[in-house]
TORKOL-4160 file (C-alpha; in steps of 0.2 Angstrom, whole numbers, padded with zeros to 4 digits, m for minus):
319
<pt num="1" X="0056" Y="0135" Z="0225"/>
<pt num="2" X="0047" Y="0119" Z="0222"/>
<pt num="3" X="0053" Y="0105" Z="0233"/>
<pt num="4" X="0053" Y="0087" Z="0230"/>
<pt num="5" X="0037" Y="0085" Z="0241"/>
<pt num="6" X="0028" Y="0095" Z="0228"/>
<pt num="7" X="0036" Y="0088" Z="0214"/>
<pt num="8" X="0031" Y="0070" Z="0220"/>
<pt num="9" X="0013" Y="0074" Z="0223"/>
<pt num="10" X="0009" Y="0071" Z="0205"/>
<pt num="11" X="0014" Y="0053" Z="0197"/>
<pt num="12" X="0017" Y="0058" Z="0179"/>
<pt num="13" X="0033" Y="0054" Z="0171"/>
<pt num="14" X="0035" Y="0071" Z="0163"/>
<pt num="15" X="0043" Y="0084" Z="0175"/>
<pt num="16" X="0035" Y="0099" Z="0168"/>
<pt num="17" X="0017" Y="0091" Z="0170"/>
<pt num="18" X="0022" Y="0090" Z="0189"/>
<pt num="19" X="0024" Y="0109" Z="0189"/>
<pt num="20" X="0006" Y="0114" Z="0183"/>
<pt num="21" X="m0001" Y="0125" Z="0195"/>
<pt num="22" X="0013" Y="0125" Z="0206"/>
<pt num="23" X="0022" Y="0142" Z="0201"/>
<pt num="24" X="0013" Y="0158" Z="0198"/>
<pt num="25" X="0016" Y="0166" Z="0181"/>
<pt num="26" X="0024" Y="0150" Z="0174"/>
<pt num="27" X="0014" Y="0144" Z="0159"/>
<pt num="28" X="0016" Y="0127" Z="0151"/>
<pt num="29" X="0008" Y="0124" Z="0135"/>
<pt num="30" X="0006" Y="0106" Z="0126"/>
<pt num="31" X="0004" Y="0107" Z="0108"/>
<pt num="32" X="0004" Y="0087" Z="0106"/>
<pt num="33" X="m0002" Y="0077" Z="0119"/>
<pt num="34" X="0008" Y="0061" Z="0113"/>
<pt num="35" X="0021" Y="0054" Z="0126"/>
<pt num="36" X="0037" Y="0062" Z="0125"/>
<pt num="37" X="0033" Y="0078" Z="0116"/>
<pt num="38" X="0042" Y="0094" Z="0121"/>
<pt num="39" X="0031" Y="0108" Z="0129"/>
<pt num="40" X="0032" Y="0126" Z="0126"/>
<pt num="41" X="0038" Y="0135" Z="0142"/>
<pt num="42" X="0034" Y="0154" Z="0146"/>
<pt num="43" X="0040" Y="0162" Z="0162"/>
<pt num="44" X="0038" Y="0180" Z="0158"/>
<pt num="45" X="0026" Y="0180" Z="0143"/>
<pt num="46" X="0032" Y="0182" Z="0126"/>
<pt num="47" X="0046" Y="0195" Z="0125"/>
<pt num="48" X="0050" Y="0194" Z="0107"/>
<pt num="49" X="0040" Y="0192" Z="0091"/>
<pt num="50" X="0056" Y="0184" Z="0081"/>
<pt num="51" X="0068" Y="0178" Z="0094"/>
<pt num="52" X="0066" Y="0163" Z="0106"/>
<pt num="53" X="0056" Y="0165" Z="0122"/>
<pt num="54" X="0062" Y="0149" Z="0130"/>
<pt num="55" X="0068" Y="0150" Z="0148"/>
<pt num="56" X="0087" Y="0147" Z="0152"/>
<pt num="57" X="0089" Y="0130" Z="0160"/>
<pt num="58" X="0102" Y="0127" Z="0173"/>
<pt num="59" X="0104" Y="0108" Z="0179"/>
<pt num="60" X="0116" Y="0107" Z="0193"/>
<pt num="61" X="0124" Y="0123" Z="0190"/>
<pt num="62" X="0127" Y="0120" Z="0171"/>
<pt num="63" X="0117" Y="0127" Z="0157"/>
<pt num="64" X="0106" Y="0113" Z="0150"/>
<pt num="65" X="0101" Y="0113" Z="0131"/>
<pt num="66" X="0093" Y="0096" Z="0131"/>
<pt num="67" X="0074" Y="0091" Z="0132"/>
<pt num="68" X="0066" Y="0092" Z="0149"/>
<pt num="69" X="0057" Y="0076" Z="0143"/>
<pt num="70" X="0074" Y="0067" Z="0146"/>
<pt num="71" X="0075" Y="0071" Z="0164"/>
<pt num="72" X="0068" Y="0058" Z="0177"/>
<pt num="73" X="0057" Y="0067" Z="0189"/>
<pt num="74" X="0062" Y="0055" Z="0203"/>
<pt num="75" X="0080" Y="0062" Z="0203"/>
<pt num="76" X="0075" Y="0079" Z="0206"/>
<pt num="77" X="0079" Y="0087" Z="0222"/>
<pt num="78" X="0071" Y="0104" Z="0219"/>
<pt num="79" X="0067" Y="0117" Z="0206"/>
<pt num="80" X="0067" Y="0135" Z="0206"/>
<pt num="81" X="0060" Y="0148" Z="0195"/>
<pt num="82" X="0068" Y="0165" Z="0193"/>
<pt num="83" X="0056" Y="0177" Z="0184"/>
<pt num="84" X="0061" Y="0195" Z="0189"/>
<pt num="85" X="0076" Y="0206" Z="0188"/>
<pt num="86" X="0086" Y="0194" Z="0198"/>
<pt num="87" X="0088" Y="0182" Z="0183"/>
<pt num="88" X="0096" Y="0196" Z="0172"/>
<pt num="89" X="0107" Y="0201" Z="0186"/>
<pt num="90" X="0114" Y="0184" Z="0188"/>
<pt num="91" X="0114" Y="0177" Z="0171"/>
<pt num="92" X="0114" Y="0192" Z="0161"/>
<pt num="93" X="0104" Y="0194" Z="0144"/>
<pt num="94" X="0103" Y="0174" Z="0143"/>
<pt num="95" X="0091" Y="0176" Z="0158"/>
<pt num="96" X="0079" Y="0189" Z="0150"/>
<pt num="97" X="0066" Y="0175" Z="0148"/>
<pt num="98" X="0067" Y="0169" Z="0165"/>
<pt num="99" X="0078" Y="0155" Z="0172"/>
<pt num="100" X="0074" Y="0137" Z="0178"/>
<pt num="101" X="0086" Y="0130" Z="0191"/>
<pt num="102" X="0085" Y="0111" Z="0193"/>
<pt num="103" X="0095" Y="0103" Z="0207"/>
<pt num="104" X="0096" Y="0084" Z="0206"/>
<pt num="105" X="0098" Y="0073" Z="0221"/>
<pt num="106" X="0115" Y="0070" Z="0229"/>
<pt num="107" X="0122" Y="0058" Z="0241"/>
<pt num="108" X="0119" Y="0058" Z="0259"/>
<pt num="109" X="0130" Y="0055" Z="0275"/>
<pt num="110" X="0128" Y="0038" Z="0282"/>
<pt num="111" X="0127" Y="0020" Z="0277"/>
<pt num="112" X="0122" Y="0014" Z="0259"/>
<pt num="113" X="0103" Y="0015" Z="0257"/>
<pt num="114" X="0095" Y="0006" Z="0242"/>
<pt num="115" X="0078" Y="0011" Z="0236"/>
<pt num="116" X="0066" Y="0005" Z="0223"/>
<pt num="117" X="0051" Y="0014" Z="0217"/>
<pt num="118" X="0039" Y="0007" Z="0204"/>
<pt num="119" X="0023" Y="0014" Z="0196"/>
<pt num="120" X="0009" Y="0006" Z="0185"/>
<pt num="121" X="m0004" Y="0017" Z="0177"/>
<pt num="122" X="m0017" Y="0017" Z="0164"/>
<pt num="123" X="m0024" Y="0030" Z="0153"/>
<pt num="124" X="m0040" Y="0030" Z="0142"/>
<pt num="125" X="m0048" Y="0043" Z="0130"/>
<pt num="126" X="m0059" Y="0055" Z="0141"/>
<pt num="127" X="m0072" Y="0054" Z="0128"/>
<pt num="128" X="m0076" Y="0047" Z="0110"/>
<pt num="129" X="m0081" Y="0058" Z="0096"/>
<pt num="130" X="m0099" Y="0056" Z="0093"/>
<pt num="131" X="m0102" Y="0050" Z="0074"/>
<pt num="132" X="m0116" Y="0042" Z="0065"/>
<pt num="133" X="m0120" Y="0023" Z="0068"/>
<pt num="134" X="m0124" Y="0011" Z="0054"/>
<pt num="135" X="m0143" Y="0015" Z="0052"/>
<pt num="136" X="m0140" Y="0034" Z="0053"/>
<pt num="137" X="m0126" Y="0033" Z="0040"/>
<pt num="138" X="m0138" Y="0023" Z="0027"/>
<pt num="139" X="m0153" Y="0036" Z="0031"/>
<pt num="140" X="m0140" Y="0050" Z="0027"/>
<pt num="141" X="m0134" Y="0043" Z="0011"/>
<pt num="142" X="m0153" Y="0040" Z="0006"/>
<pt num="143" X="m0156" Y="0059" Z="0010"/>
<pt num="144" X="m0142" Y="0064" Z="0000"/>
<pt num="145" X="m0147" Y="0053" Z="m0015"/>
<pt num="146" X="m0165" Y="0058" Z="m0014"/>
<pt num="147" X="m0162" Y="0078" Z="m0012"/>
<pt num="148" X="m0146" Y="0080" Z="m0022"/>
<pt num="149" X="m0147" Y="0067" Z="m0035"/>
<pt num="150" X="m0165" Y="0064" Z="m0037"/>
<pt num="151" X="m0165" Y="0045" Z="m0034"/>
<pt num="152" X="m0181" Y="0036" Z="m0030"/>
<pt num="153" X="m0186" Y="0018" Z="m0028"/>
<pt num="154" X="m0173" Y="0005" Z="m0029"/>
<pt num="155" X="m0160" Y="0019" Z="m0033"/>
<pt num="156" X="m0161" Y="0022" Z="m0014"/>
<pt num="157" X="m0159" Y="0003" Z="m0009"/>
<pt num="158" X="m0142" Y="0001" Z="m0002"/>
<pt num="159" X="m0139" Y="m0015" Z="m0012"/>
<pt num="160" X="m0148" Y="m0012" Z="m0028"/>
<pt num="161" X="m0144" Y="0006" Z="m0029"/>
<pt num="162" X="m0129" Y="0017" Z="m0029"/>
<pt num="163" X="m0129" Y="0027" Z="m0013"/>
<pt num="164" X="m0114" Y="0017" Z="m0006"/>
<pt num="165" X="m0099" Y="0010" Z="m0014"/>
<pt num="166" X="m0096" Y="m0007" Z="m0020"/>
<pt num="167" X="m0085" Y="m0011" Z="m0005"/>
<pt num="168" X="m0098" Y="m0005" Z="0008"/>
<pt num="169" X="m0111" Y="m0014" Z="m0001"/>
<pt num="170" X="m0103" Y="m0030" Z="0002"/>
<pt num="171" X="m0101" Y="m0027" Z="0021"/>
<pt num="172" X="m0119" Y="m0020" Z="0022"/>
<pt num="173" X="m0124" Y="m0037" Z="0013"/>
<pt num="174" X="m0115" Y="m0047" Z="0026"/>
<pt num="175" X="m0119" Y="m0036" Z="0041"/>
<pt num="176" X="m0101" Y="m0031" Z="0045"/>
<pt num="177" X="m0098" Y="m0014" Z="0052"/>
<pt num="178" X="m0083" Y="m0005" Z="0059"/>
<pt num="179" X="m0081" Y="0007" Z="0074"/>
<pt num="180" X="m0066" Y="0016" Z="0068"/>
<pt num="181" X="m0062" Y="0024" Z="0084"/>
<pt num="182" X="m0059" Y="0006" Z="0092"/>
<pt num="183" X="m0044" Y="0005" Z="0080"/>
<pt num="184" X="m0036" Y="0021" Z="0083"/>
<pt num="185" X="m0039" Y="0023" Z="0102"/>
<pt num="186" X="m0032" Y="0011" Z="0115"/>
<pt num="187" X="m0029" Y="0009" Z="0134"/>
<pt num="188" X="m0012" Y="0016" Z="0137"/>
<pt num="189" X="m0002" Y="0008" Z="0150"/>
<pt num="190" X="0013" Y="0016" Z="0159"/>
<pt num="191" X="0027" Y="0007" Z="0169"/>
<pt num="192" X="0041" Y="0017" Z="0178"/>
<pt num="193" X="0054" Y="0008" Z="0187"/>
<pt num="194" X="0068" Y="0016" Z="0197"/>
<pt num="195" X="0082" Y="0009" Z="0207"/>
<pt num="196" X="0094" Y="0020" Z="0217"/>
<pt num="197" X="0108" Y="0018" Z="0230"/>
<pt num="198" X="0115" Y="0033" Z="0241"/>
<pt num="199" X="0126" Y="0035" Z="0255"/>
<pt num="200" X="0143" Y="0042" Z="0260"/>
<pt num="201" X="0156" Y="0047" Z="0273"/>
<pt num="202" X="0161" Y="0064" Z="0279"/>
<pt num="203" X="0172" Y="0067" Z="0264"/>
<pt num="204" X="0164" Y="0057" Z="0250"/>
<pt num="205" X="0145" Y="0056" Z="0246"/>
<pt num="206" X="0138" Y="0047" Z="0232"/>
<pt num="207" X="0121" Y="0043" Z="0223"/>
<pt num="208" X="0118" Y="0032" Z="0209"/>
<pt num="209" X="0100" Y="0028" Z="0200"/>
<pt num="210" X="0095" Y="0018" Z="0185"/>
<pt num="211" X="0076" Y="0020" Z="0179"/>
<pt num="212" X="0066" Y="0013" Z="0165"/>
<pt num="213" X="0050" Y="0020" Z="0158"/>
<pt num="214" X="0038" Y="0014" Z="0146"/>
<pt num="215" X="0022" Y="0024" Z="0142"/>
<pt num="216" X="0009" Y="0022" Z="0130"/>
<pt num="217" X="m0003" Y="0035" Z="0124"/>
<pt num="218" X="m0022" Y="0034" Z="0120"/>
<pt num="219" X="m0019" Y="0034" Z="0102"/>
<pt num="220" X="m0012" Y="0019" Z="0093"/>
<pt num="221" X="0007" Y="0019" Z="0091"/>
<pt num="222" X="0010" Y="0034" Z="0102"/>
<pt num="223" X="0022" Y="0028" Z="0115"/>
<pt num="224" X="0038" Y="0033" Z="0124"/>
<pt num="225" X="0052" Y="0022" Z="0131"/>
<pt num="226" X="0066" Y="0030" Z="0141"/>
<pt num="227" X="0081" Y="0024" Z="0151"/>
<pt num="228" X="0090" Y="0036" Z="0163"/>
<pt num="229" X="0107" Y="0032" Z="0171"/>
<pt num="230" X="0113" Y="0044" Z="0184"/>
<pt num="231" X="0128" Y="0045" Z="0196"/>
<pt num="232" X="0133" Y="0059" Z="0207"/>
<pt num="233" X="0150" Y="0060" Z="0218"/>
<pt num="234" X="0154" Y="0074" Z="0230"/>
<pt num="235" X="0172" Y="0074" Z="0237"/>
<pt num="236" X="0177" Y="0086" Z="0250"/>
<pt num="237" X="0196" Y="0089" Z="0250"/>
<pt num="238" X="0198" Y="0101" Z="0264"/>
<pt num="239" X="0188" Y="0115" Z="0273"/>
<pt num="240" X="0187" Y="0126" Z="0259"/>
<pt num="241" X="0185" Y="0115" Z="0243"/>
<pt num="242" X="0172" Y="0102" Z="0237"/>
<pt num="243" X="0172" Y="0095" Z="0220"/>
<pt num="244" X="0155" Y="0087" Z="0214"/>
<pt num="245" X="0155" Y="0076" Z="0198"/>
<pt num="246" X="0139" Y="0070" Z="0190"/>
<pt num="247" X="0135" Y="0060" Z="0175"/>
<pt num="248" X="0119" Y="0058" Z="0166"/>
<pt num="249" X="0115" Y="0046" Z="0152"/>
<pt num="250" X="0098" Y="0046" Z="0143"/>
<pt num="251" X="0091" Y="0036" Z="0130"/>
<pt num="252" X="0074" Y="0040" Z="0123"/>
<pt num="253" X="0064" Y="0032" Z="0109"/>
<pt num="254" X="0047" Y="0039" Z="0103"/>
<pt num="255" X="0033" Y="0029" Z="0095"/>
<pt num="256" X="0030" Y="0026" Z="0077"/>
<pt num="257" X="0017" Y="0034" Z="0065"/>
<pt num="258" X="0000" Y="0037" Z="0073"/>
<pt num="259" X="m0017" Y="0035" Z="0064"/>
<pt num="260" X="m0026" Y="0050" Z="0056"/>
<pt num="261" X="m0040" Y="0054" Z="0068"/>
<pt num="262" X="m0048" Y="0065" Z="0055"/>
<pt num="263" X="m0049" Y="0051" Z="0042"/>
<pt num="264" X="m0056" Y="0039" Z="0055"/>
<pt num="265" X="m0071" Y="0049" Z="0061"/>
<pt num="266" X="m0075" Y="0052" Z="0042"/>
<pt num="267" X="m0075" Y="0033" Z="0038"/>
<pt num="268" X="m0091" Y="0024" Z="0034"/>
<pt num="269" X="m0096" Y="0012" Z="0047"/>
<pt num="270" X="m0097" Y="m0001" Z="0032"/>
<pt num="271" X="m0079" Y="0003" Z="0025"/>
<pt num="272" X="m0068" Y="m0011" Z="0024"/>
<pt num="273" X="m0054" Y="m0011" Z="0037"/>
<pt num="274" X="m0043" Y="m0026" Z="0031"/>
<pt num="275" X="m0042" Y="m0037" Z="0016"/>
<pt num="276" X="m0043" Y="m0056" Z="0016"/>
<pt num="277" X="m0024" Y="m0057" Z="0019"/>
<pt num="278" X="m0025" Y="m0045" Z="0034"/>
<pt num="279" X="m0018" Y="m0030" Z="0026"/>
<pt num="280" X="m0025" Y="m0013" Z="0029"/>
<pt num="281" X="m0037" Y="m0008" Z="0014"/>
<pt num="282" X="m0030" Y="0009" Z="0007"/>
<pt num="283" X="m0047" Y="0016" Z="0003"/>
<pt num="284" X="m0061" Y="0007" Z="0014"/>
<pt num="285" X="m0074" Y="0018" Z="0005"/>
<pt num="286" X="m0066" Y="0018" Z="m0012"/>
<pt num="287" X="m0064" Y="0037" Z="m0009"/>
<pt num="288" X="m0045" Y="0043" Z="m0013"/>
<pt num="289" X="m0048" Y="0058" Z="m0001"/>
<pt num="290" X="m0053" Y="0048" Z="0014"/>
<pt num="291" X="m0039" Y="0034" Z="0016"/>
<pt num="292" X="m0037" Y="0021" Z="0029"/>
<pt num="293" X="m0032" Y="0029" Z="0045"/>
<pt num="294" X="m0021" Y="0015" Z="0050"/>
<pt num="295" X="m0012" Y="0011" Z="0033"/>
<pt num="296" X="0004" Y="0019" Z="0038"/>
<pt num="297" X="0006" Y="0013" Z="0056"/>
<pt num="298" X="0017" Y="m0002" Z="0052"/>
<pt num="299" X="0030" Y="0009" Z="0043"/>
<pt num="300" X="0048" Y="0008" Z="0050"/>
<pt num="301" X="0051" Y="0022" Z="0060"/>
<pt num="302" X="0066" Y="0021" Z="0071"/>
<pt num="303" X="0069" Y="0037" Z="0082"/>
<pt num="304" X="0081" Y="0034" Z="0096"/>
<pt num="305" X="0090" Y="0050" Z="0105"/>
<pt num="306" X="0104" Y="0047" Z="0117"/>
<pt num="307" X="0112" Y="0061" Z="0127"/>
<pt num="308" X="0127" Y="0061" Z="0140"/>
<pt num="309" X="0133" Y="0075" Z="0151"/>
<pt num="310" X="0147" Y="0076" Z="0164"/>
<pt num="311" X="0146" Y="0092" Z="0173"/>
<pt num="312" X="0159" Y="0096" Z="0186"/>
<pt num="313" X="0155" Y="0108" Z="0200"/>
<pt num="314" X="0169" Y="0117" Z="0212"/>
<pt num="315" X="0160" Y="0122" Z="0228"/>
<pt num="316" X="0170" Y="0134" Z="0240"/>
<pt num="317" X="0167" Y="0132" Z="0258"/>
<pt num="318" X="0176" Y="0148" Z="0263"/>
<pt num="319" X="0167" Y="0159" Z="0274"/>
């Protein structure tokens, strides 16, 4: 079991990132590091070559088929990983790939308690890709012209010759250079806010929370916006029956189209970034195979996902 103390040791807004290294044999693989991307979870390795190897997720006693990215880690009370025969014994064949049991926070006995939690974080690329500078690039093009094309004399001159394109020549003449990685990478800012209230009497306990997350990735246009609203009520009717009702609403919006990193590192430092009107130049080097990595970032791409759940739990208090 992973309790809330271990879950809160890491401040990332992704629940699965908080479990890295916490559970032996639980592998979490990230194929895309952009905010809001789903991860591959393996509890007992790959059991099948063709069928799904995803574990069964149980949220507050109810099978959960949504994305774990939609869950607010601040609402998680504890998490248990079942990875042995007990998973199959309890859940049958559905538990053959392991089971993740997630318990959200519930109301507590006592007066109403209002809590606020806010976080502000920054993210930057760990390193930049080492590429040629302006002078190195010109020497490289001169070497290609000399060794492959047999150029000599003025033919190797960046202005009089043809070793660079017309567009590059204009920027070279005016001393204009571009570091394309400055365009595609950014400092990502993360803001996470949560407001909750909980309390209750001997018979009725409640908890309600609303949280808002805005997370930017280190690549331009990679971001995640998430809104979570949660409410739980536990009602004890007598000494043998308690009914728990919980609601969860999530709205998630992913980022737009991100730049092409491969095209960015292949661009000439003298390639033309924008034209006089401020629009991205489609082919900065006049090469159709190496287009402007930013040319599609302003395309309209609205991706909003909403989910709502209303699980009901019947808890017997009989002994």
